[in-house]
C-alpha positions in Angstrom: 104.9 101.9 94.9 101.4 102.2 97.5 101.3 101.3 100.6 101.0 98.2 100.0 104.7 97.3 98.6 106.0 99.2 101.1 104.1 98.8 104.0 102.8 101.2 106.5 104.1 105.2 106.6 105.5 105.7 110.0 103.7 109.2 111.7 106.2 111.5 111.5 106.3 110.3 107.3 102.4 110.6 107.6 102.1 114.7 108.9 105.0 115.2 107.1 102.9 113.4 103.3 99.7 115.6 104.6 101.3 119.0 105.7 101.2 119.1 101.2 97.5 118.6 101.6 96.9 122.3 100.5 100.2 124.2 99.2 103.4 123.4 98.6 106.0 124.0 101.6 109.5 124.0 102.8 111.3 122.5 105.2 110.8 125.5 107.6 107.0 125.7 107.4 106.5 121.4 106.8 108.1 120.9 110.5 106.2 124.0 111.7 102.6 122.3 110.8 103.8 119.1 112.1 104.3 120.7 115.8 100.9 122.4 114.8 99.3 119.8 114.2 100.3 117.0 116.4 99.8 120.2 119.3 103.7 118.9 119.9 103.4 115.6 120.1 105.6 114.5 116.9 108.7 116.7 116.5 110.8 116.3 113.4 114.2 117.4 113.4 116.0 118.3 110.6 117.9 115.3 110.2 114.4 112.9 110.1 113.2 115.6 108.1 115.6 115.8 105.4 116.2 112.4 105.2 112.1 111.9 104.9 112.0 114.9 101.9 114.4 112.6 99.9 113.1 109.9 100.3 109.8 111.1 98.7 111.3 112.7 96.3 113.3 109.3 95.5 110.0 107.3 95.9 107.8 110.5 93.9 105.2 111.5 96.5 107.1 114.9 95.9 108.6 117.0 94.0 110.9 120.0 94.5 109.6 123.3 92.9 112.0 126.0 94.2 115.6 126.5 95.0 115.8 129.8 96.5 119.6 129.9 98.0 119.7 126.9 101.0 115.1 127.0 100.7 113.7 124.6 98.8 110.1 124.0 98.3 108.4 120.9 97.7 104.6 120.0 96.6 103.1 116.7 96.8 102.7 114.7 93.6 99.3 112.8 92.1 101.8 109.2 93.6 102.1 111.1 97.3 98.6 111.7 97.8 97.7 108.1 96.9 100.5 106.8 99.0 98.7 109.7 101.9 95.1 108.5 101.3 96.1 104.6 101.3 97.6 105.3 104.7 94.8 107.8 106.1 92.2 104.0 105.1 95.1 101.5 107.3 94.5 103.9 110.0 91.0 104.6 110.0 90.5 100.0 109.9 92.7 100.1 112.1 90.5 103.1 115.1 86.7 101.0 113.8 88.6 97.6 114.9 89.3 99.4 117.2 86.1 100.9 119.0 84.6 98.0 117.4 86.4 95.2 119.9 85.6 97.3 122.9 81.9 96.5 122.8 
């Protein structure tokens, strides 16, 4: 299911998917990545993060790759990468529209 079927990603959703672009990550690493990447603008509480991870697993955007006690590591799937790219394209189009309108 792409963004055309599901609608746009929320900002936390977008950054969680972004966190997987270069490597597999666990919840703590995702939270740190998002806070660092957004310079603290987006903060993920555990409830939000684990709800998103479950949703992304259900949608086939990520898959669990390792379980070590309570630590679970995930990776981005091709479907998740496609959803991320579709949202990135949508956001770029929004920025272009805004910039053109300001001229």
